[in-house]
N, C-alpha and C positions, 0 to 999 in steps of 0.2 A: 143397336141404334135407338130403339124404343126406350131402353134403360137410360141412355144418355139424355134424351129429351126430358124424361121424368126427373132426372137429377137436376138439370138446368131449371126446370119449372119450380122445383122445390126450393132451390137456392134463390130464385128470383122472388118468390112469394113470401117465404118465411125467414130468409137470412138477409138478403140485400135490399129487398123491396124496391127493385129498379123500376123506372118507367118502362112502359111496354115497348117503346121504340128502341131503347137501349138493349132490352132483352132480345128483341128480334135481330138487332145488329150482331150481338154476340152469338146468337143461335146460327145466323147466316154464316158468320165467319167460321164457327165450329164445323158446320156442315161442309163448307168450302174446303177447309183444311183437311177434313177427313177424306173427302173425295179426292183431293190432290194427293194425299198420302197413299191412298189405295191405288190410284192410277200410276204414280211414280214407282211404288213397290212392285206392282204387276209388270210394268215396263222393264224395270231393272232385272227382275227375276226372269222375264222372257229373254232379255238380251244375254244374261249370264247363261241361261239354259242352252240357247242357240250357240253361244260361244263355246261352251263345254262340249256340246254335241259335235260341233265342227272340229274341235281339237281331237276328240275321240276318233273321228272318222279319218282325219288327215294326218295325225301325228303317228310316227313309228314308235313312240314311247310306249303305247299300250298294246302293241302287237305281241301276241303270245304271253300276255300278262294275266289271263284268266279273270279280268275285271270287266263286268258287264257295264254297258252304258248307263243303265238305270241306277247303278251304284254310285255314279259320279254326279248325277244331276239332281240329287236330293237337296243338298245345301252346300254352302261354301266350305264349311268345316269338313264335311265328308269328302268333298272334292280334293282339298289340299292334303288331307290325311292319306287318301288313296294315291295321290300323285307322289307324296313323300315315300310311301311304301314301294311304288314302282321305281322311283329314282334310286332308292337304297338298293333295290334288287339289281338294277342296271349297274350301279357302282360296284357291287360285289362281282358281277359278271366281268366288268372291265378289269378289276383287280386280278381275277383268275386268268383272263387273257394276257395281262401284262406278265403274270408269273410264268405262264406257258411260253410266252415270247422270250423271256429271259432264259428259261430252261432250254428253249430251242437254240438260242444264240450260244449258250454255254456248251450245249451238246455238239453243235457244229464246230465250235472252236476246238473242243476236245477231240472230235473225230479227225479234224484237219491235223492237229498236233500228233495224234497217235499214228496216223497214216504217213505223215511226212518223215517222222523220225527213222523208221526202218527203210523207207523208200530212199531217202537221201544217203543213208549209210550204205545200202546195197549199191546205189549209183556211184558213190565215191570209190568203193572197192573195184567195181567193174571198170570205171574210167581209168583207174590206176593200172589194172591188168591190160587194158588196151594200149598202154604205152609200150612202144616197140623196144625201148631201152630197158624194160623191166624183165630181166633174164633170170632172176633168182627163182628156181623151181619150188623150193621149200616155201618161200614167201608167197608165191602164186597160189599154192595149195591152201595156205593159211587164209589168204584173202578170199578165195573162192568159198571156203567154209563159212567165213563170216558173212559174206554176201548171201549165201544160201540160208543162213540163220535169220537174217533180216527178212528175206523173202518168205520164209516160213511164218514169221511173226505177222507179216502182212496178210498171209493166207488165213491165219487164226482170226485176225480182226474182221476180215471180210466175211468169213463163215459165221462168226458169232453175231455180227450185225444182221446178217441174213436170217439167222435163227430168231433173234429178238423181233425183227420185222414180221416174221411169220406168226410168232406167238401173239404179238399185239394185234394183228389182223384177224385173230381168232382161228389159229391153226387147229385142225381136228385132232383130238387125242384118240389113240387106239387102246381102249381099256381091255385089260385081260388079267387073269389071276396068276400070281406067281409067288415064289418063296423069297422073301426079302433077304433072308440069311444067305441064300445061295447067290443072290445078286451082289451083295456086299463082298462076299468072298471072291467073286469074279473081279470086282474093282480092286480089291487088295492085290490080286495077281497082276493086274495091269500096271499098278503103281509101285510094285515091289522094288524095281530097280531105282526108281526116283527116291524112295524112302531109304534104300540101302546106302545111297551116296552120302546121306547125312546121318546114317546109323540110327534112323528112327524106326521104332517097332510099331507096326499096325496090329491092333488086336480088338477083340470084343471085350466089353466090360463085364460080361457074364457068360455062362455056358447055356446055349440054347439047344436043348435035346430034341425038340420037335420043330418042324417047319412052321414059320410064321407067314401065313398066306395073306397077301394084300391084293387090292384091285386098283390098277392104274395103268398108265402107258409105260411099259417096261423100259423102252429106249430113253424116254425123257427122264424117268426116275434114275436110270443109270447115269445120265448126264449130270443130274443134281448131285449124286454121290461122288462122281469123279471130280466135279468142281470143288465140292466142300472138302473132300479128303486131300486133294492136291493142294488146296489152300492151307490146310492144316499142316501138311508136310513143308510147304514153302515158308510158312511163318512160325513153324515150331522151332524148337532149339535142337541143336545137334545132340545125339544120344538121348533124344526124348521119346515120347509116346503119343501116338494118335489112337484114340479109343472110340469105338462105336458102340452105342447102347440102344436098345429098343425096349420101350415100356408101353404098357397099355395106358392110353390117354383118355379114352372114353369108351362107351359100349361099342362104338363103330370105328374107332381110330386108334392107331399106334402112334407113338412119338419116337422118331429116329433122331439120335443125337450124335454129333461128331465133336469130340473134345480133344484138346492138346494142352501141353504144359509149356507153351511157347511164349512169344512176346506179349500177347494180350493186346487189347484195344482200349484206348482211353474213352471215357464216357461221351465226350463231345463229338467223337467220330462215329459212334454207333448209329445215330439216325441217318447218316448219309452213306452207310456201307453198301447199300444196294443200288446206289446211283451208278449209271454208266460212266466208266473211266475214273471214278473216284478212287483215289489211292491214299491210304493212311501213311505209308512209308514209301515215298517216291523212289529213293535210291535202291531200296531192297526190291521193289516191284520191277525196276528195270533189270536188276540182276537175275530175277526169277523168270523174266519174260512173260508170255501170256498176252491176252488181248485187252485186259482191263475190264472185261464184260462178264466175267465168270459169275459173280454174285448177282448181277442184274438178271442174268439168264436163269439162275436158280430161283429167284423170286418170281419171275414170270411163269416158270414151269409149275412151281408149287401152287401159285394162285390160280393158274389155269385149271388145276385139279380141284379148285375150291377148298384148298387146305391153307394152313398157317405156317409161317416160318418166324423164328425168333433168335435173338443173339444174347448171350450172357458172356461178359468178359471182365477180367481184372488185369490191368497192366503189370507185366512181369510174371504173371501166374498162368496165363493161358486163356483160351476162349472155347465156348461151346455154341455150335450152330445146331438148331433143332427144327425139324419140320414134321407135320402130321401127315398121315397117309391112311387111306380107307382100309379097314379090315374086310376080310372075306368071312361072313358070318355063316 
């Protein structure tokens, strides 16, 4: 303020040489303008600050945003930048919710379809059998077998859905040490008849002279092996091979790989393989039966052990599914 007065005085005396009354008038107008500017600026800042404070207190926009009120009331640019950040974050959250909602709708649609197909099939055969005029004993037996197959498929779907639900809700795993070679041989024995029907040989890719001890939930890892080896048989080629290999992946992990020389999987289908009810080949999947949840269950179990699973495949040449498992050191 003093500097302004001195500047006006110098201009009046040595530059303009104004009369004293004109100088006083200019000085008065300058002081009045300055006071008005300061008053208006202070008032506007006060109104904006109160407005921002009110928005911060009453708006749900800033809930759980980790932005303090003091960060917003500094100046207009800061306010709008912070609001933009919050809006962008909310937009991303909305996109995620929309994605989840779309997934939920797709999932419910798939569940409905997968349940209705065997249910209506079984119902059709049973209603036919209830017809009093249906006297062909051989045909009755055939229809009963088909109805029973459809009911078994329903049972598979319900059990697998229940298992996925338990895994997603954080089902407790029972860790213990066991020989992974022995477990795989047991799975080979279980699936021997299934493989023999298509003349598929199940084998190890190497000779393991010593036990390979791992630590995991043995029942869940057995389920992983059953699902992966059964898939390899289902989608392998007749007179083909299903091979299991175990390599050291890191100081604390083995990598278990299940390979076949079957149909293979195209690159665009690989990212969706572990989705529930996703099928690469619908016609073949229907022929093979199953719940359509096998790979989704595999992924849940492996990740529940804090391990990794991956897929490598070439159409017409075969596929390899691999997962890591903790070593016993």
